[in-house]
BAFI-3210 file (N, C-alpha, C; in Angstrom, 3 decimals, decimal comma, padded with zeros to 6 digits):
// residues 87
n [1|2|3|4|5|6|7|8|9|10|11|12|13|14|15|16|17|18|19|20|21|22|23|24|25|26|27|28|29|30|31|32|33|34|35|36|37|38|39|40|41|42|43|44|45|46|47|48|49|50|51|52|53|54|55|56|57|58|59|60|61|62|63|64|65|66|67|68|69|70|71|72|73|74|75|76|77|78|79|80|81|82|83|84|85|86|87]
n.u [-067,936|-065,798|-063,762|-060,505|-059,085|-056,620|-054,628|-051,839|-051,483|-052,157|-051,882|-051,688|-052,500|-054,845|-056,348|-058,880|-060,718|-060,045|-060,776|-063,700|-063,895|-063,208|-065,154|-067,135|-066,548|-066,033|-068,012|-068,630|-069,935|-069,101|-065,939|-062,624|-060,253|-056,887|-055,188|-053,702|-051,149|-051,649|-052,062|-053,967|-055,794|-055,747|-056,681|-059,049|-060,181|-060,554|-061,469|-064,185|-065,347|-065,430|-066,344|-069,277|-069,747|-069,507|-072,054|-073,464|-073,930|-074,051|-076,256|-076,415|-074,302|-070,885|-068,193|-065,097|-062,220|-058,748|-057,311|-054,607|-054,574|-056,513|-057,466|-058,144|-060,610|-062,176|-062,652|-063,946|-066,431|-068,061|-069,638|-072,577|-072,620|-073,426|-072,403|-069,753|-067,223|-064,441|-061,531]
n.v [-213,905|-215,218|-216,405|-216,549|-218,460|-218,268|-220,823|-220,516|-218,176|-217,976|-219,307|-222,960|-224,069|-222,575|-222,569|-223,184|-221,676|-219,204|-219,246|-219,433|-216,472|-215,257|-216,215|-214,992|-212,266|-211,619|-211,628|-214,274|-216,438|-218,172|-220,157|-220,748|-222,981|-223,932|-226,989|-228,862|-229,290|-230,788|-233,345|-236,238|-236,987|-234,375|-233,084|-233,605|-233,229|-230,489|-229,909|-230,898|-229,731|-227,125|-227,248|-227,480|-225,337|-222,955|-224,343|-223,403|-220,556|-219,922|-221,659|-222,355|-222,274|-222,562|-224,745|-224,668|-227,245|-227,996|-231,034|-233,224|-235,588|-238,423|-240,101|-238,777|-237,979|-240,093|-240,582|-238,621|-238,794|-240,566|-238,740|-236,557|-233,485|-231,109|-228,908|-228,888|-228,999|-230,944|-230,769]
n.w [-008,819|-008,129|-004,917|-003,573|-000,935|000,571|002,323|003,088|004,032|006,588|010,444|010,319|013,182|013,576|011,081|010,533|012,322|010,880|008,332|008,867|009,574|007,288|005,522|006,810|006,387|004,150|000,921|-000,270|-002,096|-004,205|-003,366|-003,490|-002,153|-002,357|-001,545|-001,864|-000,563|001,870|003,623|003,655|005,977|007,205|004,930|004,358|007,315|007,067|004,837|005,172|007,639|006,721|004,015|005,020|006,706|005,379|003,582|005,275|005,259|002,545|001,078|-001,813|-002,861|-003,853|-003,219|-003,796|-003,858|-004,279|-004,586|-003,340|-004,247|-005,681|-003,595|-001,616|-002,957|-002,832|-000,573|000,371|-001,272|000,512|001,943|001,888|000,563|-000,729|-001,871|-002,286|-004,582|-005,333|-007,353]
ca.u [-066,654|-064,611|-062,486|-059,706|-058,681|-054,607|-054,205|-050,744|-051,152|-052,935|-051,165|-052,047|-053,570|-056,246|-057,043|-060,383|-061,515|-059,672|-061,436|-064,693|-063,751|-062,679|-066,415|-068,022|-066,159|-066,544|-069,269|-067,863|-070,727|-068,286|-064,872|-061,669|-058,889|-055,939|-055,156|-052,682|-050,228|-052,171|-052,101|-055,297|-056,545|-056,200|-057,528|-060,696|-061,157|-060,649|-062,865|-065,952|-065,567|-065,400|-067,646|-070,531|-069,655|-069,880|-073,097|-074,846|-074,433|-074,143|-076,502|-076,518|-073,011|-069,605|-067,374|-064,406|-061,015|-057,889|-056,832|-053,594|-054,748|-057,868|-057,941|-059,121|-062,047|-062,966|-063,252|-065,236|-067,937|-068,772|-070,096|-073,063|-071,836|-073,740|-071,771|-068,537|-066,694|-062,932|-060,584]
ca.v [-213,996|-216,570|-215,846|-217,697|-218,542|-218,804|-221,381|-220,160|-217,016|-218,379|-220,628|-223,987|-224,388|-221,655|-222,214|-223,322|-220,316|-217,722|-219,953|-218,655|-215,490|-215,031|-216,574|-213,774|-211,010|-211,914|-212,173|-215,393|-217,866|-219,198|-219,838|-221,735|-223,085|-225,250|-228,030|-229,800|-229,800|-231,188|-235,233|-236,987|-236,600|-232,930|-231,994|-234,595|-232,715|-229,217|-230,000|-231,429|-228,538|-225,725|-227,205|-227,651|-224,177|-222,486|-224,184|-222,743|-219,269|-219,860|-222,996|-222,324|-221,967|-223,460|-224,836|-226,015|-227,695|-228,821|-231,757|-233,659|-237,157|-239,201|-241,097|-237,972|-237,897|-240,929|-240,506|-237,500|-239,106|-241,043|-237,907|-235,827|-231,976|-230,347|-227,264|-229,366|-229,760|-231,473|-230,521]
ca.w [-008,593|-007,365|-004,127|-003,286|000,643|000,634|003,204|003,382|004,446|007,976|010,821|010,540|014,473|013,431|010,152|010,546|012,515|010,183|007,227|009,450|009,710|005,619|004,863|007,426|006,393|002,383|-000,187|-001,200|-002,230|-004,448|-002,747|-003,923|-001,631|-002,399|-000,226|-002,352|000,050|002,923|004,013|003,587|007,264|007,281|003,995|005,155|008,327|006,659|003,676|005,780|008,334|006,063|003,530|005,905|006,980|003,834|003,229|005,927|004,750|000,936|000,674|-003,301|-003,074|-004,371|-001,873|-004,790|-003,383|-004,772|-003,500|-003,668|-004,501|-005,940|-002,849|-000,654|-003,396|-003,277|000,396|000,535|-001,770|001,412|002,638|001,226|000,330|-001,818|-002,353|-002,872|-006,086|-005,598|-008,423]
c.u [-066,262|-063,814|-061,965|-058,883|-057,357|-054,748|-052,572|-050,412|-051,831|-052,007|-051,938|-053,188|-054,600|-056,945|-058,682|-060,959|-061,257|-060,630|-062,984|-064,838|-063,818|-064,144|-067,236|-067,800|-066,365|-067,665|-068,681|-068,944|-070,232|-066,506|-063,665|-060,507|-058,141|-055,326|-054,353|-051,409|-050,387|-052,126|-053,629|-055,970|-056,594|-056,750|-058,754|-061,336|-061,625|-061,798|-064,449|-066,402|-066,285|-066,668|-069,251|-070,721|-070,217|-071,321|-073,894|-074,895|-074,419|-074,816|-076,708|-075,099|-071,995|-068,655|-065,700|-062,764|-060,028|-057,313|-055,304|-053,851|-056,041|-058,307|-058,873|-060,401|-062,874|-063,391|-064,276|-066,249|-068,640|-070,031|-071,196|-072,781|-072,109|-073,232|-070,694|-068,268|-065,110|-062,233|-059,179]
c.v [-214,769|-216,419|-216,849|-217,388|-218,828|-219,018|-221,469|-218,798|-216,931|-219,514|-221,942|-224,546|-223,567|-221,685|-222,565|-222,207|-219,071|-218,288|-219,118|-217,548|-214,800|-215,288|-215,236|-212,561|-210,882|-212,059|-212,820|-216,921|-218,850|-218,959|-221,112|-221,887|-224,583|-226,155|-228,981|-230,521|-230,422|-232,763|-235,007|-236,527|-234,880|-232,590|-232,821|-233,698|-231,198|-228,993|-230,230|-230,195|-227,336|-226,110|-227,032|-225,866|-223,434|-222,632|-223,544|-221,234|-219,357|-221,386|-223,308|-222,000|-222,697|-223,851|-225,828|-226,158|-228,145|-229,656|-232,378|-235,061|-237,789|-240,009|-240,101|-237,772|-239,048|-241,185|-239,421|-237,950|-239,680|-240,126|-237,336|-234,337|-231,597|-229,282|-227,836|-229,412|-229,886|-231,260|-230,980]
c.w [-007,943|-006,380|-003,701|-001,406|000,351|002,100|003,577|004,112|006,262|008,651|010,876|011,869|013,997|012,363|010,168|010,943|011,545|008,706|007,794|009,253|008,115|005,174|005,595|007,053|004,805|002,121|-000,676|-001,430|-003,271|-004,313|-003,589|-002,635|-002,013|-001,314|-000,689|-001,397|001,674|003,241|004,085|004,835|007,532|006,308|003,869|005,859|007,853|005,786|004,138|006,661|007,318|004,941|004,340|006,490|006,279|003,136|003,986|006,070|003,292|000,470|-000,909|-003,828|-003,616|-003,749|-003,049|-003,922|-004,441|-004,043|-004,096|-004,489|-004,719|-004,731|-001,616|-001,725|-003,340|-001,427|001,100|000,121|-000,966|001,981|001,948|001,800|-000,813|-002,851|-002,644|-004,101|-005,646|-007,131|-008,138]
res [m|i|k|h|f|d|i|n|k|y|n|y|n|c|l|a|e|q|f|k|k|y|v|n|k|n|n|c|p|e|i|f|v|d|l|s|s|f|n|i|i|d|a|m|k|f|i|l|f|s|s|a|y|h|y|s|k|y|p|f|g|k|f|k|c|h|v|a|s|d|d|i|k|d|y|i|k|i|f|t|t|a|n|l|e|l|v]
***
């Protein structure tokens, strides 16, 4: 079952820390995050950190992100993120 991490529930300044807590607390080998409201820099920063953290706990899991633009998808393609799926 896919889990949904709702970014609107958390303070932006501690979003990464809240994501870590969420992953540690919940069984979430598949997780979805909607980042369509984030600008390109903030979205990339969150995606790369969160994808790496999620991969460390679930190497065969999926980290799915909804992003606002194809530009973000193009920039993220540069990085090796085996568990990441951008939608």
